[in-house]
C-alpha positions as CSV (number, residue, x, y, z in Angstrom):
1,X,4.0,14.8,-12.5
2,X,5.6,18.3,-13.0
3,X,7.5,18.4,-9.6
4,X,11.2,17.7,-9.8
5,X,12.4,15.1,-7.4
6,X,15.2,17.4,-6.1
7,X,12.6,19.9,-4.8
8,X,11.2,17.3,-2.4
9,X,14.6,15.9,-1.4
10,X,15.7,19.4,-0.2
11,X,12.7,20.0,2.1
12,X,14.3,20.6,5.5
13,X,11.7,18.5,7.4
14,X,12.6,15.5,5.1
15,X,16.2,15.6,6.2
16,X,15.5,16.5,9.8
17,X,13.1,13.6,10.4
18,X,15.4,11.1,8.7
19,X,18.1,12.1,11.2
20,X,15.7,12.2,14.2
21,X,13.8,9.0,13.4
22,X,16.5,6.6,12.4
23,X,14.7,3.7,13.9
24,X,11.9,4.1,11.2
25,X,12.2,3.4,7.5
26,X,11.6,6.8,5.9
27,X,13.1,5.9,2.6
28,X,9.6,5.7,1.0
29,X,7.7,7.6,-1.6
30,X,4.9,8.3,0.9
31,X,7.3,10.1,3.2
32,X,9.1,11.9,0.4
33,X,5.9,12.9,-1.3
34,X,4.0,14.1,1.8
35,X,4.9,17.8,1.3
36,X,3.5,17.6,-2.2
37,X,0.2,16.2,-0.9
38,X,0.2,19.3,1.4
39,X,0.8,21.4,-1.7
40,X,-2.2,19.8,-3.5
41,X,-4.4,20.4,-0.4
42,X,-3.4,24.1,-0.4
43,X,-3.5,24.8,-4.2
44,X,-6.9,23.1,-4.5
45,X,-8.5,26.0,-2.6
46,X,-6.3,28.8,-4.0
47,X,-5.8,30.7,-0.8
48,X,-3.9,33.9,-0.4
49,X,-2.3,32.9,2.9
50,X,-1.6,29.6,4.7
51,X,-1.3,29.7,8.5
52,X,1.6,27.5,9.5
53,X,4.4,27.1,12.0
54,X,7.9,28.2,11.3
55,X,9.0,24.6,10.5
56,X,6.3,24.4,7.7
57,X,7.4,27.6,5.8
58,X,9.5,25.4,3.5
59,X,6.4,23.4,2.6
60,X,4.6,26.6,1.6
61,X,7.6,27.6,-0.5
62,X,7.5,24.2,-2.3
63,X,3.8,24.9,-2.9
64,X,4.7,28.3,-4.4
65,X,7.3,26.7,-6.7
66,X,4.8,24.1,-7.8
67,X,2.2,26.7,-8.6
68,X,4.8,28.8,-10.5
69,X,5.9,25.8,-12.5
70,X,2.3,24.8,-13.3
71,X,1.4,28.3,-14.4
72,X,4.5,28.5,-16.6
73,X,3.8,25.2,-18.3
74,X,0.0,25.3,-18.6
75,X,-1.0,28.9,-18.0
76,X,-1.1,29.8,-21.7
77,X,-4.2,30.4,-23.8
78,X,-4.9,31.1,-27.4
79,X,-4.5,34.8,-28.3
80,X,-3.1,35.6,-24.9
81,X,-1.4,38.8,-25.9
82,X,-4.4,40.0,-27.9
83,X,-6.7,39.4,-25.0
84,X,-4.3,41.0,-22.5
85,X,-3.9,44.1,-24.6
86,X,-7.7,44.4,-24.8
87,X,-7.8,44.0,-21.0
88,X,-5.3,46.8,-20.6
89,X,-7.7,49.1,-22.4
90,X,-10.4,48.2,-19.8
91,X,-8.3,49.7,-17.0
92,X,-9.2,53.2,-18.2
93,X,-7.0,55.7,-20.1
94,X,-4.9,56.8,-17.2
95,X,-4.4,53.4,-15.6
96,X,-3.7,51.8,-19.0
97,X,-0.8,54.2,-19.6
98,X,0.6,53.7,-16.1
99,X,0.3,49.9,-16.5
100,X,2.2,49.9,-19.8
101,X,5.0,52.1,-18.3
102,X,5.4,49.9,-15.2
103,X,5.3,46.7,-17.3
104,X,8.0,48.1,-19.7
105,X,10.2,49.1,-16.7
106,X,10.0,45.7,-15.1
107,X,10.5,43.7,-18.2
108,X,13.4,45.9,-19.5
109,X,15.2,46.5,-16.2
110,X,13.8,43.9,-13.7
111,X,12.6,46.7,-11.4
112,X,10.6,44.8,-8.8
113,X,9.1,48.0,-7.4
114,X,7.5,48.6,-10.8
115,X,6.2,45.1,-10.8
116,X,4.6,45.5,-7.3
117,X,3.0,48.8,-8.3
118,X,1.6,47.3,-11.4
119,X,0.2,44.3,-9.5
120,X,-1.4,46.6,-7.0
121,X,-2.9,48.7,-9.8
122,X,-4.5,45.6,-11.3
123,X,-5.7,44.1,-8.0
124,X,-7.4,47.4,-6.9
125,X,-9.2,47.9,-10.2
126,X,-12.9,47.0,-10.0
127,X,-13.8,47.6,-13.7
128,X,-12.2,44.4,-15.0
129,X,-13.3,40.8,-14.8
130,X,-11.6,38.1,-12.8
131,X,-10.3,36.5,-16.0
132,X,-8.9,39.8,-17.2
133,X,-7.3,40.4,-13.9
134,X,-5.4,37.1,-14.1
135,X,-4.4,37.9,-17.6
136,X,-3.0,41.3,-16.7
137,X,-1.1,39.9,-13.8
138,X,0.4,37.2,-16.0
139,X,1.1,39.7,-18.8
140,X,3.3,41.7,-16.5
141,X,5.9,39.0,-16.2
142,X,5.5,37.1,-19.5
143,X,2.9,35.5,-21.6
144,X,1.0,33.2,-19.2
145,X,-2.1,33.5,-17.0
146,X,-1.9,32.6,-13.3
147,X,-4.2,29.6,-12.8
148,X,-2.9,28.6,-9.4
149,X,-2.0,31.7,-7.2
150,X,1.2,31.5,-5.2
151,X,0.2,31.5,-1.5
152,X,2.1,33.3,1.3
153,X,3.0,31.8,4.7
154,X,1.1,33.4,7.6
155,X,3.0,33.2,10.9
156,X,2.1,34.1,14.4
157,X,4.4,36.2,16.6
158,X,5.7,33.0,18.1
159,X,5.8,30.7,15.1
160,X,7.4,27.6,16.7
161,X,6.7,25.8,20.0
162,X,9.2,23.4,21.5
163,X,8.2,20.0,22.7
164,X,8.8,18.8,26.2
165,X,12.2,17.3,25.2
166,X,13.4,20.6,23.7
167,X,13.0,19.5,20.1
168,X,10.2,20.9,17.9
169,X,6.8,19.7,19.1
170,X,5.7,16.8,16.9
171,X,3.6,13.7,17.3
172,X,6.3,11.8,15.5
173,X,8.7,12.6,18.4
174,X,6.1,11.9,21.2
175,X,6.9,15.2,22.9
176,X,3.6,17.0,22.6
177,X,1.1,18.5,25.0
178,X,-2.4,17.9,23.8
179,X,-5.0,20.7,23.6
180,X,-7.4,18.7,25.8
181,X,-4.8,16.8,27.8
182,X,-5.6,15.8,31.4
183,X,-4.3,18.3,34.0
184,X,-2.2,15.7,35.8
185,X,-0.5,14.7,32.5
186,X,0.2,18.4,31.6
187,X,1.7,19.0,35.0
188,X,3.9,15.9,34.9
189,X,5.2,16.7,31.4
190,X,6.0,20.4,32.2
191,X,7.6,19.6,35.5
192,X,10.1,17.3,33.7
193,X,10.5,19.5,30.6
194,X,14.1,20.3,29.7
195,X,15.4,23.7,30.6
196,X,18.7,25.5,30.1
197,X,21.4,22.8,30.2
198,X,23.7,25.3,32.0
199,X,21.5,25.2,35.1
200,X,22.9,22.0,36.6
201,X,22.3,23.2,40.2
202,X,19.7,25.4,41.7
203,X,22.3,28.1,42.3
204,X,23.5,28.2,38.7
205,X,22.3,31.2,36.7
206,X,20.6,30.4,33.3
207,X,19.8,32.1,30.0
208,X,16.1,32.2,29.1
209,X,17.0,32.4,25.4
210,X,18.5,28.9,25.7
211,X,15.6,27.4,27.6
212,X,12.7,25.7,25.8
213,X,10.4,26.6,28.7
214,X,11.0,30.3,27.9
215,X,9.4,29.9,24.5
216,X,6.2,28.7,26.2
217,X,6.3,31.7,28.6
218,X,6.4,34.0,25.5
219,X,3.1,32.5,24.4
220,X,1.2,32.0,27.7
221,X,2.6,34.4,30.2
222,X,1.9,38.1,30.7
223,X,4.6,40.8,30.7
224,X,5.1,40.9,34.4
225,X,5.4,37.1,34.6
226,X,8.0,37.0,31.8
227,X,10.0,39.8,33.5
228,X,9.9,37.8,36.8
229,X,10.9,34.6,35.1
230,X,13.7,36.0,33.0
231,X,15.3,38.0,35.9
232,X,15.0,35.0,38.3
233,X,16.6,32.7,35.7
234,X,19.5,34.9,35.0
235,X,20.2,35.6,38.7
236,X,19.4,32.1,39.9
237,X,16.9,33.8,42.1
238,X,14.3,31.1,41.3
239,X,14.6,27.5,40.4
240,X,13.3,25.8,37.3
241,X,10.3,24.3,38.9
242,X,9.4,27.6,40.4
243,X,9.7,29.2,37.0
244,X,7.4,26.6,35.5
245,X,4.6,27.0,38.1
246,X,2.7,29.9,36.6
247,X,3.2,28.4,33.1
248,X,1.6,25.1,34.3
249,X,-1.3,27.0,35.7
250,X,-2.0,28.8,32.5
251,X,-1.6,25.8,30.2
252,X,-3.8,23.6,32.5
253,X,-6.5,26.4,32.5
254,X,-6.4,26.5,28.7
255,X,-6.6,22.7,28.3
256,X,-9.5,22.7,30.8
257,X,-11.4,25.3,28.7
258,X,-10.8,23.3,25.6
259,X,-12.1,20.1,27.2
260,X,-15.3,22.0,28.3
261,X,-15.8,23.4,24.8
262,X,-15.2,20.0,23.3
263,X,-17.8,18.3,25.5
264,X,-20.7,19.8,23.6
265,X,-19.5,18.1,20.4
266,X,-18.5,14.8,22.1
267,X,-22.0,14.5,23.4
268,X,-23.6,15.5,20.1
269,X,-22.2,13.5,17.2
270,X,-25.0,14.6,14.9
271,X,-23.9,18.2,15.3
272,X,-20.4,17.3,14.4
273,X,-21.6,15.4,11.3
274,X,-23.7,18.4,10.2
275,X,-20.7,20.8,10.6
276,X,-18.5,18.4,8.6
277,X,-21.1,18.0,5.9
278,X,-21.6,21.7,5.5
279,X,-17.9,22.4,5.4
280,X,-17.3,19.6,2.9
281,X,-19.9,21.0,0.5
282,X,-18.2,24.5,0.6
283,X,-14.7,22.9,0.1
284,X,-16.0,20.7,-2.7
285,X,-17.5,23.6,-4.6
286,X,-14.2,25.6,-4.3
287,X,-12.2,22.5,-5.3
288,X,-14.4,21.8,-8.3
289,X,-13.9,25.3,-9.7
290,X,-10.1,24.9,-9.4
291,X,-10.1,21.5,-11.1
292,X,-12.3,22.7,-13.9
293,X,-9.8,25.5,-14.7
294,X,-6.8,23.1,-14.3
295,X,-8.3,20.5,-16.6
296,X,-9.2,23.2,-19.2
297,X,-5.6,24.6,-19.1
298,X,-4.2,21.1,-19.5
299,X,-6.7,20.4,-22.5
300,X,-8.3,17.6,-20.6
301,X,-11.8,18.9,-21.4
302,X,-13.5,19.4,-24.7
303,X,-15.4,22.6,-23.8
């Protein structure tokens, strides 16, 4: 209810998939609102980091904006300044003085370095309560308390994998390689996977940076294999199928290991149900705490 429509319309994946999947009707609320459902799933558990692929960073940024907007609208409490000033005193004489100096510097000049130092000072202090910590963090920037923390995107060294057609890997595009896919299927897909379009003939040199297969080498191959593949591509010393061979072996081996690990769970549905039940209870408890605080901030509870 507090999210502007324009925030969702500018999400890159919304525009990209409308262009890529023109045969489907994507002019629906469900498709437009999907990133906001992701935001709700994230904020419900108030994480510090969210592990995502590069193409999902924009969704995390929307989540941060939603959290910031919610905190600004609802993150106010009676006697906020009075309680915050009292919390400053709980930091100890030296830290209280430093906190006030850093807060003044940030609020008067917008010095972000002072803001970061003050935030670190509050986060590292073990003498204050969680409630006072949130008050002090909010007091640095204004007069509100942070109910929904703003999460950060957590990326791996290779944050985006290409699909077998060169586009980003997505089930919507039908260009994926499954974690437990059959070896013959993996081999067939990789053998026909797109490569550098400049290599029309076997004797044409290529550029690994323009080849989707190279992105998979960066994830699966060791240094010596990558050096061999890059040199062979640029010099036309090896063909594309030859370049793919060690990659096929590594991915097939990984998928085989995944299938073997999964067999235990496929053959023991009760174990799966027990794991899901235990995880659901932990998630439900964390979600309940968040919703209690959200309802209280929105005056939807009487206590």
